[in-house]
Structure formats: structure tokens, C-alpha cells
Kinemage of the C-alpha trace (Angstrom):
@kinemage 1
@onewidth
@group {chain A} dominant
@subgroup {mainchain}
@vectorlist {calphas} color= white
{ca unk a 1} P 1.424 12.439 -18.538
{ca unk a 2} L 0.849 9.629 -16.021
{ca unk a 3} L 1.937 11.252 -12.755
{ca unk a 4} L 0.864 8.211 -10.708
{ca unk a 5} L 3.194 5.968 -12.692
{ca unk a 6} L 6.041 8.490 -12.565
{ca unk a 7} L 5.789 8.945 -8.785
{ca unk a 8} L 6.076 5.178 -8.294
{ca unk a 9} L 8.525 4.494 -11.124
{ca unk a 10} L 11.407 3.565 -8.823
{ca unk a 11} L 9.477 0.764 -7.081
{ca unk a 12} L 9.474 -2.805 -8.356
{ca unk a 13} L 7.875 -4.085 -5.144
{ca unk a 14} L 5.022 -2.561 -3.130
{ca unk a 15} L 3.700 -4.280 0.004
{ca unk a 16} L 0.846 -3.540 2.389
{ca unk a 17} L -0.039 -4.176 5.976
{ca unk a 18} L -3.562 -5.586 6.451
{ca unk a 19} L -5.433 -4.595 9.623
{ca unk a 20} L -6.563 -0.955 9.367
{ca unk a 21} L -4.646 -0.589 6.089
{ca unk a 22} L -6.433 -2.887 3.612
{ca unk a 23} L -9.083 -4.342 5.937
{ca unk a 24} L -10.903 -3.107 9.024
{ca unk a 25} L -13.343 -4.602 11.514
{ca unk a 26} L -16.924 -4.524 10.223
{ca unk a 27} L -18.130 -4.094 13.812
{ca unk a 28} L -16.154 -3.407 16.966
{ca unk a 29} L -14.620 -6.710 18.117
{ca unk a 30} L -16.073 -6.336 21.617
{ca unk a 31} L -19.558 -6.145 20.062
{ca unk a 32} L -19.176 -9.370 18.095
{ca unk a 33} L -17.450 -11.039 21.062
{ca unk a 34} L -20.413 -10.060 23.261
{ca unk a 35} L -22.862 -11.490 20.706
{ca unk a 36} L -21.069 -14.866 20.622
{ca unk a 37} L -20.226 -15.028 24.335
{ca unk a 38} L -23.745 -14.207 25.481
{ca unk a 39} L -25.256 -16.546 22.919
{ca unk a 40} L -23.465 -19.361 24.768
{ca unk a 41} L -23.513 -18.154 28.388
{ca unk a 42} L -26.994 -16.645 28.775
{ca unk a 43} L -29.106 -19.740 28.027
{ca unk a 44} L -26.733 -22.251 29.609
{ca unk a 45} L -25.218 -20.308 32.490
{ca unk a 46} L -27.429 -17.282 33.105
{ca unk a 47} L -24.552 -14.829 32.730
{ca unk a 48} L -24.468 -11.757 30.468
{ca unk a 49} L -21.276 -9.837 29.735
{ca unk a 50} L -21.271 -6.255 28.435
{ca unk a 51} L -19.095 -4.776 25.714
{ca unk a 52} L -17.507 -2.372 28.215
{ca unk a 53} L -16.361 -5.405 30.233
{ca unk a 54} L -15.152 -7.392 27.235
{ca unk a 55} L -13.143 -4.593 25.543
{ca unk a 56} L -10.808 -3.837 28.490
{ca unk a 57} L -10.493 -7.560 29.266
{ca unk a 58} L -9.406 -8.222 25.691
{ca unk a 59} L -6.749 -5.484 25.916
{ca unk a 60} L -5.341 -6.846 29.166
{ca unk a 61} L -5.312 -10.462 28.021
{ca unk a 62} L -3.941 -9.693 24.553
{ca unk a 63} L -0.982 -7.796 26.018
{ca unk a 64} L -0.289 -10.600 28.479
{ca unk a 65} L -0.472 -13.317 25.797
{ca unk a 66} L 1.731 -11.312 23.444
{ca unk a 67} L 4.362 -10.958 26.146
{ca unk a 68} L 4.110 -14.551 27.336
{ca unk a 69} L 3.807 -16.202 23.902
{ca unk a 70} L 4.968 -13.751 21.187
{ca unk a 71} L 3.921 -13.921 17.551
{ca unk a 72} L 0.732 -15.944 18.148
{ca unk a 73} L 2.704 -18.746 19.783
{ca unk a 74} L 4.878 -19.371 16.723
{ca unk a 75} L 7.828 -20.496 18.841
{ca unk a 76} L 5.850 -22.467 21.406
{ca unk a 77} L 6.979 -26.078 21.524
{ca unk a 78} L 4.049 -28.392 20.796
{ca unk a 79} L 3.772 -32.173 21.010
{ca unk a 80} L 3.915 -33.990 17.678
{ca unk a 81} L 0.495 -34.174 16.070
{ca unk a 82} L -1.041 -31.445 18.244
{ca unk a 83} L -3.020 -28.502 16.880
{ca unk a 84} L -1.203 -25.540 15.384
{ca unk a 85} L 0.217 -23.059 17.856
{ca unk a 86} L -1.748 -20.128 16.498
{ca unk a 87} L -5.106 -21.845 17.138
{ca unk a 88} L -4.068 -22.749 20.683
{ca unk a 89} L -2.966 -19.108 21.140
{ca unk a 90} L -6.290 -17.622 20.060
{ca unk a 91} L -8.345 -20.171 21.983
{ca unk a 92} L -6.361 -19.478 25.142
{ca unk a 93} L -6.729 -15.733 24.612
{ca unk a 94} L -10.516 -15.889 24.152
{ca unk a 95} L -10.955 -18.140 27.178
{ca unk a 96} L -8.912 -15.728 29.290
{ca unk a 97} L -10.952 -12.781 28.007
{ca unk a 98} L -14.233 -14.420 29.022
{ca unk a 99} L -12.953 -15.321 32.498
{ca unk a 100} L -11.430 -11.844 32.989
{ca unk a 101} L -14.591 -10.043 31.854
{ca unk a 102} L -16.794 -12.291 34.006
{ca unk a 103} L -14.679 -11.440 37.044
{ca unk a 104} L -15.696 -7.768 36.640
{ca unk a 105} L -19.400 -8.639 36.413
{ca unk a 106} L -21.736 -7.870 39.319
{ca unk a 107} L -23.715 -11.027 38.532
{ca unk a 108} L -23.011 -13.823 40.972
{ca unk a 109} L -21.784 -16.882 39.134
{ca unk a 110} L -19.755 -20.038 39.522
{ca unk a 111} L -16.670 -20.782 37.461
{ca unk a 112} L -17.589 -21.028 33.776
{ca unk a 113} L -17.289 -24.669 32.640
{ca unk a 114} L -14.343 -25.393 30.342
{ca unk a 115} L -16.546 -26.816 27.532
{ca unk a 116} L -18.457 -23.526 27.311
{ca unk a 117} L -15.233 -21.519 27.184
{ca unk a 118} L -13.927 -23.742 24.413
{ca unk a 119} L -17.185 -23.482 22.439
{ca unk a 120} L -17.004 -19.674 22.576
{ca unk a 121} L -13.361 -19.632 21.513
{ca unk a 122} L -13.846 -22.020 18.598
{ca unk a 123} L -16.844 -20.050 17.335
{ca unk a 124} L -14.928 -16.757 17.404
{ca unk a 125} L -11.865 -18.249 15.715
{ca unk a 126} L -14.052 -19.583 12.903
{ca unk a 127} L -16.007 -16.327 12.621
{ca unk a 128} L -12.856 -14.236 12.194
{ca unk a 129} L -11.464 -16.747 9.703
{ca unk a 130} L -14.404 -17.428 7.381
{ca unk a 131} L -16.800 -14.579 8.290
{ca unk a 132} L -19.743 -16.173 6.492
{ca unk a 133} L -22.134 -13.495 7.775
{ca unk a 134} L -19.773 -10.637 6.843
{ca unk a 135} L -19.777 -9.241 10.376
{ca unk a 136} L -16.061 -9.383 11.169
{ca unk a 137} L -14.079 -7.852 8.272
{ca unk a 138} L -14.533 -5.434 5.392
{ca unk a 139} L -12.274 -3.584 2.974
{ca unk a 140} L -11.178 -0.102 3.910
{ca unk a 141} L -12.153 2.708 1.501
{ca unk a 142} L -10.078 2.953 -1.669
{ca unk a 143} L -8.513 -0.510 -1.587
{ca unk a 144} L -9.930 -1.842 -4.870
{ca unk a 145} L -9.167 1.401 -6.704
{ca unk a 146} L -5.551 1.641 -5.578
{ca unk a 147} L -4.725 -2.033 -6.116
{ca unk a 148} L -6.272 -1.916 -9.600
{ca unk a 149} L -4.226 1.152 -10.453
{ca unk a 150} L -1.042 -0.520 -9.231
{ca unk a 151} L -1.884 -3.470 -11.498
{ca unk a 152} L -2.341 -1.322 -14.592
{ca unk a 153} L -0.750 -2.691 -17.808
{ca unk a 154} L 1.901 0.015 -17.740
{ca unk a 155} L 3.483 -1.690 -14.710
{ca unk a 156} L 3.599 -5.394 -15.672
{ca unk a 157} L 6.799 -6.092 -13.745
{ca unk a 158} L 5.697 -4.585 -10.431
{ca unk a 159} L 5.190 -7.115 -7.644
{ca unk a 160} L 2.538 -6.567 -4.983
{ca unk a 161} L 2.605 -8.277 -1.613
{ca unk a 162} L 1.340 -8.370 1.964
{ca unk a 163} L 3.606 -8.135 5.026
{ca unk a 164} L 1.584 -8.522 8.212
{ca unk a 165} L 1.927 -9.513 11.848
{ca unk a 166} L -0.697 -12.225 11.521
{ca unk a 167} L -1.241 -15.971 11.725
{ca unk a 168} L -1.684 -18.398 8.775
{ca unk a 169} L -5.429 -17.655 8.403
{ca unk a 170} L -4.592 -14.415 6.611
{ca unk a 171} L -4.778 -15.747 3.049
{ca unk a 172} L -8.276 -17.118 3.719
{ca unk a 173} L -9.398 -13.807 5.227
{ca unk a 174} L -7.986 -11.806 2.320
{ca unk a 175} L -9.632 -14.087 -0.247
{ca unk a 176} L -13.026 -13.742 1.444
{ca unk a 177} L -12.619 -9.959 1.255
{ca unk a 178} L -11.769 -9.688 -2.429
{ca unk a 179} L -7.963 -9.549 -2.153
{ca unk a 180} L -6.958 -12.857 -3.674
{ca unk a 181} L -3.269 -13.814 -3.336
{ca unk a 182} L -1.442 -15.827 -5.959
{ca unk a 183} L -0.167 -15.820 -9.554
{ca unk a 184} L -3.436 -14.495 -11.021
{ca unk a 185} L -4.532 -12.704 -7.877
{ca unk a 186} L -4.841 -9.126 -6.705
{ca unk a 187} L -1.537 -9.487 -4.843
{ca unk a 188} L 1.341 -11.821 -5.665
{ca unk a 189} L 2.236 -13.129 -2.223
{ca unk a 190} L 1.578 -12.959 1.522
{ca unk a 191} L 4.215 -13.028 4.265
{ca unk a 192} L 2.874 -13.414 7.812
{ca unk a 193} L 4.944 -13.007 10.942
{ca unk a 194} L 3.849 -16.462 12.119
{ca unk a 195} L 5.256 -18.202 9.061
{ca unk a 196} L 8.345 -15.955 8.880
{ca unk a 197} L 8.944 -16.562 12.606
{ca unk a 198} L 9.634 -12.845 13.100
{ca unk a 199} L 7.381 -9.837 13.617
{ca unk a 200} L 7.467 -6.277 12.390
{ca unk a 201} L 9.283 -3.986 13.112
{ca unk a 202} L 12.177 -6.419 12.640
{ca unk a 203} L 13.950 -5.824 9.345
{ca unk a 204} L 14.083 -9.624 8.948
{ca unk a 205} L 10.413 -9.906 7.941
{ca unk a 206} L 10.921 -7.308 5.192
{ca unk a 207} L 14.016 -9.183 4.035
{ca unk a 208} L 11.874 -12.337 3.876
{ca unk a 209} L 9.318 -10.455 1.774
{ca unk a 210} L 12.041 -9.283 -0.597
{ca unk a 211} L 13.244 -12.861 -1.056
{ca unk a 212} L 9.677 -13.976 -1.735
{ca unk a 213} L 9.193 -11.205 -4.293
{ca unk a 214} L 12.337 -12.258 -6.126
{ca unk a 215} L 11.002 -15.821 -6.260
{ca unk a 216} L 7.619 -14.686 -7.603
{ca unk a 217} L 9.191 -13.001 -10.629
{ca unk a 218} L 12.549 -14.722 -11.221
{ca unk a 219} L 15.151 -12.476 -12.841
{ca unk a 220} L 18.767 -13.015 -13.914
{ca unk a 221} L 21.383 -12.943 -11.170
{ca unk a 222} L 22.281 -9.403 -10.259
{ca unk a 223} L 18.900 -7.992 -11.313
{ca unk a 224} L 16.926 -8.921 -8.194
{ca unk a 225} L 14.745 -6.293 -6.529
{ca unk a 226} L 16.846 -4.201 -4.176
{ca unk a 227} L 15.609 -2.770 -0.841
{ca unk a 228} L 15.639 0.772 -2.263
{ca unk a 229} L 13.210 -0.442 -4.971
{ca unk a 230} L 10.654 -1.565 -2.371
{ca unk a 231} L 7.832 0.404 -0.729
{ca unk a 232} L 5.702 -0.630 2.263
{ca unk a 233} L 2.368 0.969 3.180
{ca unk a 234} L 0.906 0.453 6.636
{ca unk a 235} L -0.757 2.180 9.563
{ca unk a 236} L 1.671 1.807 12.479
{ca unk a 237} L 4.609 4.162 12.980
{ca unk a 238} L 6.941 1.677 14.669
{ca unk a 239} L 5.968 -1.610 13.044
{ca unk a 240} L 5.291 -0.477 9.472
{ca unk a 241} L 7.178 2.751 8.871
{ca unk a 242} L 10.109 2.132 11.201
{ca unk a 243} L 10.426 -1.544 10.305
{ca unk a 244} L 10.453 -0.941 6.556
{ca unk a 245} L 12.919 1.935 6.818
{ca unk a 246} L 15.253 -0.172 8.966
{ca unk a 247} L 15.322 -2.704 6.097
{ca unk a 248} L 16.326 -0.007 3.602
{ca unk a 249} L 12.834 0.303 2.096
{ca unk a 250} L 10.699 3.393 1.576
{ca unk a 251} L 7.500 3.585 3.630
{ca unk a 252} L 4.200 5.451 3.856
{ca unk a 253} L 1.523 5.585 6.546
{ca unk a 254} L -2.276 5.653 6.306
{ca unk a 255} L -4.954 5.700 9.006
{ca unk a 256} L -2.496 6.021 11.915
{ca unk a 257} L -4.210 5.357 15.284
{ca unk a 258} L -4.484 8.669 17.195
{ca unk a 259} L -2.849 7.543 20.435
{ca unk a 260} L -0.068 9.174 22.443
{ca unk a 261} L 2.628 6.767 21.265
{ca unk a 262} L 1.899 7.427 17.611
{ca unk a 263} L 1.658 11.196 18.102
{ca unk a 264} L 5.157 11.149 19.547
{ca unk a 265} L 6.521 8.975 16.729
{ca unk a 266} L 4.784 11.024 14.016
{ca unk a 267} L 6.889 14.023 15.054
{ca unk a 268} L 9.929 12.153 13.644
{ca unk a 269} L 8.279 11.190 10.314
{ca unk a 270} L 7.973 13.543 7.307
{ca unk a 271} L 4.396 14.828 7.104
{ca unk a 272} L 4.414 14.070 3.359
{ca unk a 273} L 4.638 10.372 4.202
{ca unk a 274} L 1.430 10.326 6.307
{ca unk a 275} L -2.124 10.149 4.900
{ca unk a 276} L -5.616 9.815 6.322
{ca unk a 277} L -6.316 6.825 4.094
{ca unk a 278} L -5.647 5.167 0.747
{ca unk a 279} L -7.866 7.585 -1.256
{ca unk a 280} L -5.825 10.571 -0.060
{ca unk a 281} L -2.601 8.718 -0.831
{ca unk a 282} L -3.791 7.885 -4.350
{ca unk a 283} L -4.778 11.507 -4.999
{ca unk a 284} L -1.320 12.641 -3.911
{ca unk a 285} L 0.392 10.100 -6.168
{ca unk a 286} L -1.691 11.360 -9.095
{ca unk a 287} L -0.424 14.922 -8.682
{ca unk a 288} L 2.280 16.385 -10.929
{ca unk a 289} L 4.447 17.430 -7.998
{ca unk a 290} L 7.242 14.829 -7.616
{ca unk a 291} L 6.957 12.700 -4.506
{ca unk a 292} L 9.718 13.226 -1.931
{ca unk a 293} L 10.790 9.765 -0.818
């Protein structure tokens, strides 16, 4: 008996978050940031920034940018013909990080010239998009195995998708990491918060994903995928689990960050819905014991 298939039989749509669910950073971001930043600043400006300066600066600046310009600047009004808001958002963030980290340095220095800040930002944006040296992203353990099992011939009508708080680069990043979206791909579609103009945990982004799924596999009126036939798998209690449940979906968690906020939220979530990673989740789905949704 195929217990994996039986445990998922009710779901016609399964979606995933990306960061720390399907993909993870190949090296700590502050390490790669330091490599790029110092490659520009040391020879031209004589300034070296450490990882322990860059990491906290990134946290401070990211929170400030997210509050000031939510959703990667998706709603920021831009002049006609100007660059996309998400690229401006990331460039501004990186430039702020460098200036903030430099302010904590004991090295005496003048203000960093704007062209150097822009060169650093553009290099990092391209690195985290195309990752030609494979130093930014990698698949998390168990991704290929689980996605292949979900694509097994016994489930030809199941739709697989991505729902992520991300900017439009996501499809490129996924493709470079072996998760090709599209009709013949590993997943059928990608919905980013930037393009949907709404972020998780809003139920609206899951509703957008449901509409996309029903477009991917058109069915007769009245037979569209319903919210209770959809499952979302992610790593954040509020954004992934809470957001999906608020949309009427089922949800599961993997690789939850061990911080105080998540520990508090986990107390309200059934322990049977929380897993250390995708391999543990797959093993549980392959057991004979029925899954309690």
C-alpha cells in the first residue's frame, strides 16, 4: 500500500516556501558580503569590514527598509522608464549596510564614494541572482527526493507551486538550483509577493496562488481546487503556517528558526505539523499511520 499517496490524497495543490525550505544560503550572507565589499574597498579605499560588523548592520538596515518600503519596494512610485523597484530596493539596502558597518569600524576613513557603493551593490545583486560560482544558494537536504515523489505518475493531477515573499528574480534562482518552474518543470508555477503585491502571512497571496493553480490545470466550472484541497509547506510560523491556515489551507513547517518568537508561536501549533526538515517530513508521510491534518 502506498502510504505516502494515501496521506496526501486530499491535496490537489501543494506549495512551498523557498528560503530555508527548498533553498538555503551556501555560505553565511555576511561572509559573502564581506568578500565582495572588501574586494572593492580594500584596494581602492584602504578600508576592511569584518563579518561581525556586516551581519548586525544588515539586520538593522533590512528591518528599516522593510518598514519604510515594504515588499521590496513593490508599491514605491517610480518615474516612467526607471529601473524596477526591487533592484532599487536591494541596491539601497546594500549601500546602507556598507555605510552602517563602516560607521562601526575603528579604521579612520572618509565617506565612501557613491560609485564604490553602487559597484558593491550591483555585484551582490548579480551574485545572488545568477550565482555563477555557486557560493550563494544551494538546495536543502531532501528537496529532489520529495519533489520527485510528489511528481510520481500516481498523482498526475496534482499541482505543485511556490509561494514566497521574494522579488521577481526568484524563477532565475530556482532554475539555477535545479527547481525549474513551468509546464514541464519541477514545479508548475511561482507566486512572489512582489508580483502579487501582497506578502505572507496575508491570505490574499495564497488566494492568488490558488487562482494560478486553477489556471495551470484548467478544469470545468465547479471543479476548481478548493482551499481545503491545498497544502503549504514552509519554515516560518506566522508567515507560512499562519498565513496558509488563514486562507483555509492546510500547512506544515520544516526547519523553523529557533528564536523566541517562533518558540512562542510553536506552542499554538500541533507538534505533528512541525518537522526538522523535508527528509523527516517525507518519512512521516510514508508511514501507515494516517496523518492528522
